[in-house]
N, C-alpha and C positions, 0 to 999 in steps of 0.2 A: 227616533233618529231621523235626521233630515233626508229627504229623498235624494237630495243633491249628492250625498256620499255614495249612494248606489249608482247614481248616473255617472259620477266621476270614475268609478271602477269600471263601469261599462265602457266609457270612453277610453280608459287606460288599456283595456283589453283590446279595443278596436285599434288603438295605436300599435299595439304589439303584433296583432294578427294581420291587419291590412296594410299598415305602413311599414312594418319591420323594424319598429323602434324597440328592440329587445334590450336586455340588461347590457349586453356587449356593446350595442350600439350607443346606449345612453352613457356608458362609461367613458366615451370619447368626448362628451359634452361637458368639459370642465369649465372653470371660471363662472359657474353659476348661469350658464346660457339658458337652461330650461326654466329657472326661476325668472329670468329677465323676460323670457317669452310668455310666461304666465302672467307677469305683471302687465304685459302688453295687451293680452286678452281681457284681463280684469278691468284695465283702464278704458278699453274700447267699449266694454259693457256699460261702464258708468257714463261715458260720453253719449252712447246711444240713448240712454234713459233720460239724460239732461238736455241734450241737444239733438233730438231725432232729425231735425231738418237739416243738420250740418254733417250728418254721418256719411262717410265714404268708406272706400276700401284701400285707401293709400297706406303704404307701409309706414309703421311707426318709426320714429327716429332711433329708438333703441332696439329695434328688432335685431336679434343676433344671427339670423340666418338669411338665406337668399329669399327674395321677394316671393318666389313661387310657393314658399312654405307658409306664407301669411294668408290664412284662410278664415277670416272672421265670418261668423254667421249673422244674419239679420236678426236673430233672436238673442237678446242679451243674456237670457239664461243659459243659452247654449255656450256662449263665450265664457261664462263663469265656469261651467263644466269643463271646458277645455283648459282653463287656468288651473282649476283644481287638479286635473289629471297630470298636468305638467309639473305642478308642485309635488304631487305624490312621486313622480318619476324622479325628481330631483332629490327628494328625501331618501328614496331607496338608493340613488347613486351614492349619496354621502354615506349612508349606512354600510354599503358594500366596501367603500373605500376605507372606512374606519376598521371594518372586520379584516380586510386584507393587510392593514398595517400591523395588526396584532397577532394574527394567526401563525401557527408554526408552518414553516415552509414544507415540511414533510410530515406525514402521518407516522407515529411511532409504530414500530413492528412488535408484534406480540407472538408468544409461543405458548403452545399447550399440547398436552398428551391426550386431550379429549376432543374428538372431532365434532362434538356438540357444543363446545365452548361454554360448558356449564360449570366447569371448575378448572383447577391447575393452570390459570392464566399467568404468564410471566412476561415481563418486559425485558428479560435478559436470558439469553440461550444458555449460558453457562450456569446460571442459578437453577434453571430447570433440570439440566443434566445431573447436577450435584443432588438437588432435593429429591428428585425421582429416580435417581440411581440409573440413568440411561447410559447406554453404551453405543459404540460406533455400529451403524447398521440399523438401529432402532428408528422406527417411523414416528415422527411427531407432526404438528401442524403449525403453520405460520399464517399470520393475517395482519391486517392493518387496523388500527383503531380509529374509528369514525364517530364523532359525537352525534348522537341521535338528533334528528330534526323533528320539530312539531309536525310538519307536513307528512312525515313518514306515517303518521296515524290518523290523517284525515282524508285518505283516499276514498273517493266516491261517497263522502258523507253527504254531499248535496242531494244525491240521488235518494238517500235514506231519509233526509229531511222532507223532501217533496212526497215521498211515499207515506210518511207519518202524517203529513198534512192531509193526504187523500183519505187515510183511515179515519182521522178525527173528523173530517167534513162528513163522511158517511155516518159515523156515530152520532154526530150532532144534528145533521139534517136529513138523514135517510137517503132515499133514492135520489133526491135532487142534488145531493152533494157528490154523487158519482161523477168521476172524471175531474174534480177539482183538486189542486189547480192545474190548468192546462198551460204548461210552459214549454218552450223550446230548448234546444241545446245551448243557444246563446245565453238565455236567462239562467239556465243551470250552471253554465260557466261562471257567471257573475256571482251566483250564490257560493260556488265552491271557492272562488277567489276570496270572498268575504270570510268564509270559515277558515281558510288558510292563513289569512292575515290576523285574524282574531287568535288562532292557535299559536302563531309565531309570536305575537305580542304578549300573550298571557301564560302560555303553557310551554315554556322552554324546558325540554327534558334535562335531567341531571344525570343521565346515564349514556352509555355509548353502545354502538354496535360494532361488529367486527366484519370487515370485508376482505376481498382478495385472498380468500383462504386457499392454501395449497398444502400438499403433503411435503415434508422435508425429512430426508434421511440424514441422521447424524453421522458426521465424519469422524475419522481418527483425529484430525486436527481440532475439531470442536471439543472432543474429550480431553485432548492435551492442553488446550487453551484454559481449561478450568483449573488446572493443577498449578 
């Protein structure tokens, strides 16, 4: 895999952590502004390589934001990385917009007699009351249905991967492999982002979890409503 992909992820995380370009911020950049900015950096990189003697830092004609945000690097590779990170941000923005257009506005409410939610899960309160012969005053549980996310199951996996690399290095090389690899928190964050992206792309869960669980006392009105 190209090293540029890792570098682009590193740049994207820098944009989020240092510049504050979060998903909420990016969602305001409609009309393809981030893609236009990416093209500006990519074109600048091409110009740097073909006409290095003419390269300046003047704002490109199609730059979508204030001149203060035009920050080309003297390294053409670095400008390619910036372009890739901006394209990734634009892709994610479009994906979020598509998801928002199709998702249900409210999570469905669920009911159960089981506080562990291992059985007796109903989408209708009156159906539960009838099937389980519940009466006014009985305690049941309510919660909301939440589709499971792949990233629910990748927490701290980067740390595990690095630890396994250390074990394998010591197995393969002995004492000289001790302490390998030496990576900082920033590098570990890039690896975690890569794992999260891979899981989100290829490992979409087909199950759901239940959140906002509370006790609910069945009322006389609830019992009457089923009749």
